Structure formats: structure tokens, C-alpha cells
OpenMM code with the backbone's topology and positions (N, CA, C; nanometers):
from openmm import Vec3, app, unit

residues = "MET PRO ASP VAL THR SER TYR TRP PRO PHE VAL PHE ILE LEU LEU ALA GLY TRP LEU VAL THR ASP MET TRP ARG TRP LEU GLY VAL LEU VAL GLY ASN ARG LEU SER GLU GLY SER SER LEU LEU ILE LEU VAL ARG SER VAL ALA THR ALA LEU VAL ALA ALA VAL ILE ALA GLN LEU ILE MET TYR PRO SER GLY ALA LEU ALA GLU THR PRO ALA ALA LEU ARG LEU SER ALA PHE LEU ALA GLY PHE LEU ALA TYR LEU ALA THR GLY LYS ARG MET LEU VAL GLY ILE ILE THR ALA GLU ALA ILE LEU VAL SER GLY LEU LEU PHE LEU ASP".split()
positions = [
    Vec3(-2.2049, 3.2891, -0.0842),
    Vec3(-2.2052, 3.1869, -0.2008),
    Vec3(-2.0505, 3.1618, -0.1687),
    Vec3(-1.9887, 3.0056, -0.1740),
    Vec3(-1.8424, 3.0465, -0.2104),
    Vec3(-1.7913, 3.0592, -0.3618),
    Vec3(-1.6699, 3.1076, -0.3868),
    Vec3(-1.6179, 3.1361, -0.5153),
    Vec3(-1.6185, 3.0016, -0.5682),
    Vec3(-1.6733, 2.9777, -0.7010),
    Vec3(-1.6302, 2.8288, -0.7769),
    Vec3(-1.5259, 2.8350, -0.8153),
    Vec3(-1.4452, 2.9345, -0.8689),
    Vec3(-1.2778, 2.9216, -0.9185),
    Vec3(-1.2119, 2.9128, -0.8142),
    Vec3(-1.2362, 2.8665, -0.6621),
    Vec3(-1.1301, 2.8317, -0.6014),
    Vec3(-1.1990, 2.6868, -0.6131),
    Vec3(-1.2589, 2.6004, -0.6324),
    Vec3(-1.2770, 2.4441, -0.6757),
    Vec3(-1.1594, 2.3992, -0.7977),
    Vec3(-1.1560, 2.4756, -0.8999),
    Vec3(-1.1272, 2.4199, -1.0025),
    Vec3(-0.9543, 2.3220, -0.9950),
    Vec3(-0.9134, 2.3933, -0.9419),
    Vec3(-0.7459, 2.2942, -0.8953),
    Vec3(-0.7860, 2.1631, -0.8687),
    Vec3(-0.8991, 2.1434, -0.7458),
    Vec3(-0.9210, 1.9932, -0.7100),
    Vec3(-0.9725, 1.9473, -0.7989),
    Vec3(-1.0822, 1.9907, -0.8913),
    Vec3(-1.1233, 1.9185, -1.0150),
    Vec3(-1.0411, 1.9087, -1.1275),
    Vec3(-0.9821, 1.9687, -1.1165),
    Vec3(-0.7936, 1.9490, -1.2436),
    Vec3(-0.7478, 1.8506, -1.1658),
    Vec3(-0.7429, 1.8189, -1.0624),
    Vec3(-0.6201, 1.6839, -0.9836),
    Vec3(-0.7044, 1.5666, -0.9862),
    Vec3(-0.8000, 1.6151, -0.9284),
    Vec3(-0.9390, 1.4786, -0.9249),
    Vec3(-0.9229, 1.3931, -1.0975),
    Vec3(-0.9464, 1.4578, -1.1845),
    Vec3(-0.9918, 1.4478, -1.2987),
    Vec3(-0.8903, 1.3836, -1.3868),
    Vec3(-0.7172, 1.4631, -1.3817),
    Vec3(-0.6000, 1.4288, -1.4014),
    Vec3(-0.5698, 1.3068, -1.3698),
    Vec3(-0.5776, 1.2767, -1.2183),
    Vec3(-0.5270, 1.1552, -1.1278),
    Vec3(-0.6122, 1.0421, -1.1644),
    Vec3(-0.7399, 1.0772, -1.1900),
    Vec3(-0.7997, 0.9627, -1.2294),
    Vec3(-0.8279, 0.8942, -1.3742),
    Vec3(-0.8072, 0.9998, -1.4763),
    Vec3(-0.7794, 0.9853, -1.5904),
    Vec3(-0.6499, 0.9181, -1.6835),
    Vec3(-0.5233, 0.9785, -1.5824),
    Vec3(-0.4531, 0.8791, -1.6221),
    Vec3(-0.3802, 0.7510, -1.5397),
    Vec3(-0.4433, 0.7219, -1.4557),
    Vec3(-0.4750, 0.6107, -1.3719),
    Vec3(-0.5664, 0.4972, -1.4655),
    Vec3(-0.6864, 0.5167, -1.4505),
    Vec3(-0.7101, 0.4419, -1.5818),
    Vec3(-0.7163, 0.4387, -1.6480),
    Vec3(-0.6408, 0.5319, -1.7524),
    Vec3(-0.5952, 0.4676, -1.8529),
    Vec3(-0.4670, 0.3514, -1.8738),
    Vec3(-0.4285, 0.3730, -1.7998),
    Vec3(-0.2718, 0.2601, -1.7296),
    Vec3(-0.3639, 0.1313, -1.6852),
    Vec3(-0.4956, 0.1348, -1.6565),
    Vec3(-0.5426, 0.0144, -1.6072),
    Vec3(-0.6358, -0.0644, -1.6988),
    Vec3(-0.6699, -0.0188, -1.8055),
    Vec3(-0.7128, -0.0566, -1.9242),
    Vec3(-0.6096, -0.0610, -2.0033),
    Vec3(-0.5293, -0.0192, -2.0409),
    Vec3(-0.3609, -0.0877, -2.1302),
    Vec3(-0.3502, -0.2209, -2.0292),
    Vec3(-0.3467, -0.2374, -1.9514),
    Vec3(-0.3276, -0.3702, -1.8483),
    Vec3(-0.3654, -0.4307, -1.8675),
    Vec3(-0.5157, -0.4113, -1.8657),
    Vec3(-0.6095, -0.5003, -1.9054),
    Vec3(-0.6162, -0.5980, -2.0333),
    Vec3(-0.5490, -0.4731, -2.1393),
    Vec3(-0.5684, -0.5201, -2.2620),
    Vec3(-0.4690, -0.6266, -2.2888),
    Vec3(-0.3601, -0.6074, -2.2622),
    Vec3(-0.2393, -0.6243, -2.2676),
    Vec3(-0.1929, -0.7404, -2.1811),
    Vec3(-0.2717, -0.7576, -2.0822),
    Vec3(-0.2540, -0.8392, -2.0072),
    Vec3(-0.3280, -0.9841, -2.0018),
    Vec3(-0.4594, -0.9682, -2.0912),
    Vec3(-0.5051, -1.0947, -2.1470),
    Vec3(-0.3940, -1.1617, -2.2273),
    Vec3(-0.3282, -1.0822, -2.3234),
    Vec3(-0.2727, -1.1436, -2.4218),
    Vec3(-0.1288, -1.2164, -2.4042),
    Vec3(-0.0873, -1.2118, -2.2276),
    Vec3(0.0267, -1.2757, -2.1818),
    Vec3(-0.0042, -1.3827, -2.0966),
    Vec3(0.0637, -1.5227, -2.1212),
    Vec3(0.0279, -1.6314, -2.0933),
    Vec3(0.0734, -1.5900, -1.9361),
    Vec3(0.0511, -1.6718, -1.8420),
    Vec3(0.0451, -1.6974, -1.6814),
    Vec3(0.2340, -1.6407, -1.6646),
    Vec3(0.3090, -1.7486, -1.6999),
    Vec3(0.4618, -1.8009, -1.7115),
    Vec3(0.5393, -1.6969, -1.8015),
    Vec3(0.4715, -1.6044, -1.8829),
    Vec3(0.5691, -1.5188, -2.0059),
    Vec3(0.6751, -1.4547, -1.8836),
    Vec3(0.7904, -1.4565, -1.9644),
    Vec3(0.8890, -1.3560, -1.8716),
    Vec3(0.8625, -1.2080, -1.8603),
    Vec3(0.7464, -1.1647, -2.0118),
    Vec3(0.7025, -1.0110, -1.9696),
    Vec3(0.6227, -1.0173, -1.8134),
    Vec3(0.5246, -1.1275, -1.7987),
    Vec3(0.4388, -1.0895, -1.6482),
    Vec3(0.5215, -1.1418, -1.5265),
    Vec3(0.5882, -1.2053, -1.5368),
    Vec3(0.6977, -1.2369, -1.4091),
    Vec3(0.7995, -1.1150, -1.3905),
    Vec3(0.8083, -1.0337, -1.4980),
    Vec3(0.8852, -0.9015, -1.4864),
    Vec3(0.8077, -0.8288, -1.4015),
    Vec3(0.6730, -0.7689, -1.4830),
    Vec3(0.6119, -0.7129, -1.3987),
    Vec3(0.5707, -0.6996, -1.2940),
    Vec3(0.4917, -0.8845, -1.2434),
    Vec3(0.4760, -0.8837, -1.1244),
    Vec3(0.5910, -0.8579, -1.0638),
    Vec3(0.7360, -0.8871, -1.0717),
    Vec3(0.8586, -0.8494, -0.9568),
    Vec3(0.8905, -0.7167, -0.9310),
    Vec3(0.8388, -0.6432, -1.0611),
    Vec3(0.8854, -0.4682, -1.0177),
    Vec3(0.7702, -0.4482, -0.9080),
    Vec3(0.6328, -0.4628, -0.9359),
    Vec3(0.5365, -0.4381, -0.8871),
    Vec3(0.5464, -0.5034, -0.7154),
    Vec3(0.6003, -0.6227, -0.7344),
    Vec3(0.6433, -0.6367, -0.5411),
    Vec3(0.7732, -0.5304, -0.4876),
    Vec3(0.8520, -0.5607, -0.5714),
    Vec3(0.9473, -0.4916, -0.5258),
    Vec3(0.8984, -0.3211, -0.4622),
    Vec3(0.8244, -0.3035, -0.5827),
    Vec3(0.7877, -0.1061, -0.5281),
    Vec3(0.7093, -0.0952, -0.4287),
    Vec3(0.6000, -0.2386, -0.4154),
    Vec3(0.5325, -0.2473, -0.2426),
    Vec3(0.5741, -0.2844, -0.1306),
    Vec3(0.6851, -0.3553, -0.1640),
    Vec3(0.7707, -0.3828, -0.0466),
    Vec3(0.8809, -0.2658, -0.0100),
    Vec3(0.9048, -0.1887, -0.0997),
    Vec3(0.9730, -0.0855, -0.0893),
    Vec3(0.9094, 0.0309, 0.0276),
    Vec3(0.7681, 0.0679, -0.0371),
    Vec3(0.6721, 0.1352, 0.0207),
    Vec3(0.6599, 0.0925, 0.1814),
    Vec3(0.6239, -0.0445, 0.1841),
    Vec3(0.6165, -0.1087, 0.2871),
    Vec3(0.7517, -0.0648, 0.4545),
    Vec3(0.8154, -0.0946, 0.3646),
    Vec3(0.9873, -0.0536, 0.4342),
    Vec3(1.0061, 0.0738, 0.4998),
    Vec3(0.9836, 0.1634, 0.3634),
    Vec3(0.9333, 0.2906, 0.3836),
    Vec3(0.9053, 0.3504, 0.4833),
    Vec3(0.7600, 0.3335, 0.5077),
    Vec3(0.6551, 0.3062, 0.6433),
    Vec3(0.7417, 0.2886, 0.7528),
    Vec3(0.7995, 0.1532, 0.7677),
    Vec3(0.8395, 0.1481, 0.9172),
    Vec3(0.9466, 0.2037, 0.8930),
    Vec3(1.0796, 0.2451, 0.8043),
    Vec3(1.1700, 0.2776, 0.8743),
    Vec3(1.1948, 0.4191, 0.9059),
    Vec3(1.1140, 0.5013, 0.7764),
    Vec3(1.1182, 0.6712, 0.7552),
    Vec3(0.9774, 0.7106, 0.7584),
    Vec3(0.8905, 0.6723, 0.8849),
    Vec3(0.6986, 0.7276, 0.8419),
    Vec3(0.7138, 0.8782, 0.8508),
    Vec3(0.6128, 0.9248, 0.7854),
    Vec3(0.5586, 1.0503, 0.7912),
    Vec3(0.4285, 1.0417, 0.8795),
    Vec3(0.4027, 1.1649, 0.9236),
    Vec3(0.2419, 1.2076, 0.9700),
    Vec3(0.2613, 1.1744, 1.1374),
    Vec3(0.1279, 1.0902, 1.1634),
    Vec3(0.1243, 1.0436, 1.3079),
    Vec3(0.2308, 0.9220, 1.3077),
    Vec3(0.2269, 0.8355, 1.2296),
    Vec3(0.2891, 0.7423, 1.2555),
    Vec3(0.4783, 0.7766, 1.2863),
    Vec3(0.5053, 0.8601, 1.2178),
    Vec3(0.6354, 0.8895, 1.2930),
    Vec3(0.6368, 0.9387, 1.3989),
    Vec3(0.5172, 0.9420, 1.4931),
    Vec3(0.5451, 0.9832, 1.6221),
    Vec3(0.5671, 0.8288, 1.7147),
    Vec3(0.5268, 0.7163, 1.6167),
    Vec3(0.5461, 0.5790, 1.7043),
    Vec3(0.6955, 0.5198, 1.6789),
    Vec3(0.7421, 0.4589, 1.8130),
    Vec3(0.8919, 0.3811, 1.8162),
    Vec3(0.8805, 0.2873, 1.7101),
    Vec3(0.9927, 0.3161, 1.6732),
    Vec3(1.0363, 0.2077, 1.5493),
    Vec3(1.0322, 0.0582, 1.6250),
    Vec3(1.0745, 0.0466, 1.7361),
    Vec3(1.0479, -0.1201, 1.7795),
    Vec3(0.9411, -0.1611, 1.7403),
    Vec3(0.7753, -0.0472, 1.7673),
    Vec3(0.6960, -0.1119, 1.8101),
    Vec3(0.6525, -0.1539, 1.6826),
    Vec3(0.6691, -0.0247, 1.5420),
    Vec3(0.6595, -0.0458, 1.3721),
    Vec3(0.7392, -0.1639, 1.3345),
    Vec3(0.8043, -0.2449, 1.3794),
    Vec3(0.8741, -0.3136, 1.3550),
    Vec3(0.8296, -0.4618, 1.3896),
    Vec3(0.7694, -0.4560, 1.5421),
    Vec3(0.7167, -0.5382, 1.5698),
    Vec3(0.5612, -0.6158, 1.4974),
    Vec3(0.5059, -0.4624, 1.5102),
    Vec3(0.4009, -0.4924, 1.4112),
    Vec3(0.4065, -0.5486, 1.3032),
    Vec3(0.4893, -0.4913, 1.1926),
    Vec3(0.5077, -0.5567, 1.0852),
    Vec3(0.5597, -0.6632, 1.0869),
    Vec3(0.6608, -0.7715, 1.2198),
    Vec3(0.6716, -0.8980, 1.1764),
    Vec3(0.6028, -0.9957, 1.2482),
    Vec3(0.4685, -0.9060, 1.3305),
    Vec3(0.3473, -1.0219, 1.4199),
    Vec3(0.3126, -1.0391, 1.3305),
    Vec3(0.2717, -0.9378, 1.2241),
    Vec3(0.1417, -0.9404, 1.1264),
    Vec3(0.1961, -1.0410, 0.9630),
    Vec3(0.3140, -1.0441, 0.9771),
    Vec3(0.3797, -1.1021, 0.8816),
    Vec3(0.4028, -1.2446, 0.8461),
    Vec3(0.4209, -1.2682, 1.0266),
    Vec3(0.4364, -1.3968, 1.0810),
    Vec3(0.2563, -1.4214, 1.0580),
    Vec3(0.1798, -1.3917, 1.1064),
    Vec3(0.0376, -1.4305, 1.1132),
    Vec3(-0.0143, -1.4379, 0.9574),
    Vec3(0.0092, -1.3931, 0.8545),
    Vec3(0.0494, -1.3981, 0.7302),
    Vec3(0.0718, -1.5798, 0.7307),
    Vec3(0.1862, -1.5795, 0.7542),
    Vec3(0.3073, -1.7412, 0.7015),
    Vec3(0.1821, -1.8079, 0.7542),
    Vec3(0.1819, -1.7920, 0.9028),
    Vec3(0.1104, -1.8874, 0.9539),
    Vec3(-0.0711, -1.9660, 0.9486),
    Vec3(-0.1442, -1.8479, 0.8224),
    Vec3(-0.2726, -1.9035, 0.8207),
    Vec3(-0.2599, -1.9118, 0.6503),
    Vec3(-0.1881, -1.9535, 0.6370),
    Vec3(-0.1409, -1.9585, 0.5058),
    Vec3(-0.1859, -1.8897, 0.4325),
    Vec3(-0.0749, -1.7631, 0.4230),
    Vec3(-0.0823, -1.6522, 0.3287),
    Vec3(-0.2694, -1.5567, 0.3167),
    Vec3(-0.2701, -1.5639, 0.4504),
    Vec3(-0.4207, -1.4913, 0.4211),
    Vec3(-0.3740, -1.3358, 0.4898),
    Vec3(-0.4308, -1.2393, 0.3827),
    Vec3(-0.3546, -1.1093, 0.3875),
    Vec3(-0.4459, -1.0748, 0.4911),
    Vec3(-0.5564, -1.0825, 0.4830),
    Vec3(-0.6524, -1.0015, 0.5925),
    Vec3(-0.6204, -1.0450, 0.7350),
    Vec3(-0.5824, -1.1754, 0.7576),
    Vec3(-0.5234, -1.1817, 0.8981),
    Vec3(-0.3938, -1.1117, 0.9409),
    Vec3(-0.3132, -1.1231, 0.8363),
    Vec3(-0.1573, -1.0540, 0.8784),
    Vec3(-0.1735, -0.9026, 0.8711),
    Vec3(-0.2699, -0.8583, 0.8257),
    Vec3(-0.3110, -0.6973, 0.8491),
    Vec3(-0.3827, -0.6542, 0.9791),
    Vec3(-0.4716, -0.7596, 0.9931),
    Vec3(-0.5682, -0.7327, 1.1302),
    Vec3(-0.4431, -0.7305, 1.2248),
    Vec3(-0.3887, -0.8441, 1.2428),
    Vec3(-0.2874, -0.8895, 1.3319),
    Vec3(-0.1741, -0.7554, 1.3496),
    Vec3(-0.0868, -0.7130, 1.2297),
    Vec3(-0.0301, -0.5910, 1.2852),
    Vec3(-0.0962, -0.4533, 1.3120),
    Vec3(-0.2577, -0.4450, 1.2729),
    Vec3(-0.3251, -0.3376, 1.3081),
    Vec3(-0.3120, -0.3376, 1.4541),
    Vec3(-0.3339, -0.4545, 1.5743),
    Vec3(-0.4101, -0.5160, 1.6384),
    Vec3(-0.2727, -0.4694, 1.7613),
    Vec3(-0.1462, -0.5146, 1.7107),
    Vec3(0.0117, -0.4656, 1.7773),
    Vec3(0.0066, -0.3635, 1.7529),
    Vec3(0.0055, -0.2860, 1.6652),
    Vec3(-0.0017, -0.0891, 1.6466),
    Vec3(-0.0591, -0.0277, 1.7440),
    Vec3(-0.1992, -0.0754, 1.7608),
    Vec3(-0.2892, 0.0501, 1.8524),
    Vec3(-0.2668, -0.0453, 1.9482),
    Vec3(-0.2851, -0.1976, 2.0104),
    Vec3(-0.2414, -0.1573, 2.1663),
    Vec3(-0.0784, -0.1301, 2.2198),
    Vec3(0.0405, -0.1498, 2.0938),
    Vec3(0.1068, -0.0640, 2.1587),
    Vec3(0.1068, 0.0427, 2.1976),
    Vec3(0.0335, 0.1283, 2.0980),
    Vec3(0.0082, 0.2906, 2.1008),
    Vec3(-0.0692, 0.2650, 2.2689),
    Vec3(-0.1675, 0.2177, 2.2725),
    Vec3(-0.2401, 0.2609, 2.4418),
    Vec3(-0.1790, 0.2005, 2.4875),
    Vec3(-0.0850, 0.1167, 2.5016),
    Vec3(0.0279, 0.0617, 2.6268),
    Vec3(0.1022, 0.1966, 2.6722),
    Vec3(0.1647, 0.2726, 2.5399),
    Vec3(0.2563, 0.3745, 2.6077),
    Vec3(0.1886, 0.4798, 2.6090),
    Vec3(0.0199, 0.5261, 2.5936),
    Vec3(0.0343, 0.6424, 2.6296),
    Vec3(-0.0392, 0.5773, 2.7801),
] * unit.nanometer
topology = app.Topology()
chain = topology.addChain("A")
for resn in residues:
    res = topology.addResidue(resn, chain)
    for name in ("N", "CA", "C"):
        topology.addAtom(name, app.Element.getBySymbol(name[0]), res)
């Protein structure tokens, strides 16, 4: 029988991560309901959130880790550009852009092997 005490760090991480994240989500819902769509605060929050997502995507493309680090930079950049162009060409349909980028990345990896 496995030692139950060895699981406590994982339970703690799970609960602490969930509680902290969930608390901020609920606070966002409560505060967000009181803001108008065009308020300066909401525009600032959207801008910061968009910049953070863009920074994470740029880091994944330019300085990847794990298995993605083994792929050529040109392939990662090509997949990103193709996905972004497909997103724009289809009226900003995110799923089309994601699938296009993944298809380019996977087919490029299969072609390189």
C-alpha cells in the first residue's frame, strides 16, 4: 500500500492553485459586472491580458522548451504566420488559425523526419 503522506504536496498544490485562481475569477466576475464595456479600466485590463498572451506566444516561438525546442525556428515561425493569416482570412475564427498552425507544424515535423 502506498504511503499516503507522499501525496500531500500534490494535494496542497492542487488546492492552493485552484483556490487562488478561482478567487480571482470570482472577483473578476463581480467587479466586471459593474464596469461598462468602454470603461478605461476594462480597456486597460484587456490590453494587459492581450499583451501577456502575445508575450507567451512569442516566447514559445522564439525560446521554446521541451519537445518544441527541438523543432527548427523557421518551422515554428512559419506555422505561426500561416495560422495567423488563416485566422485573419476566415473572419477571425480562432479555431481555424489554431488548426492551420498545428497542421503546418505537424506536417513540417513529419517531413523533417
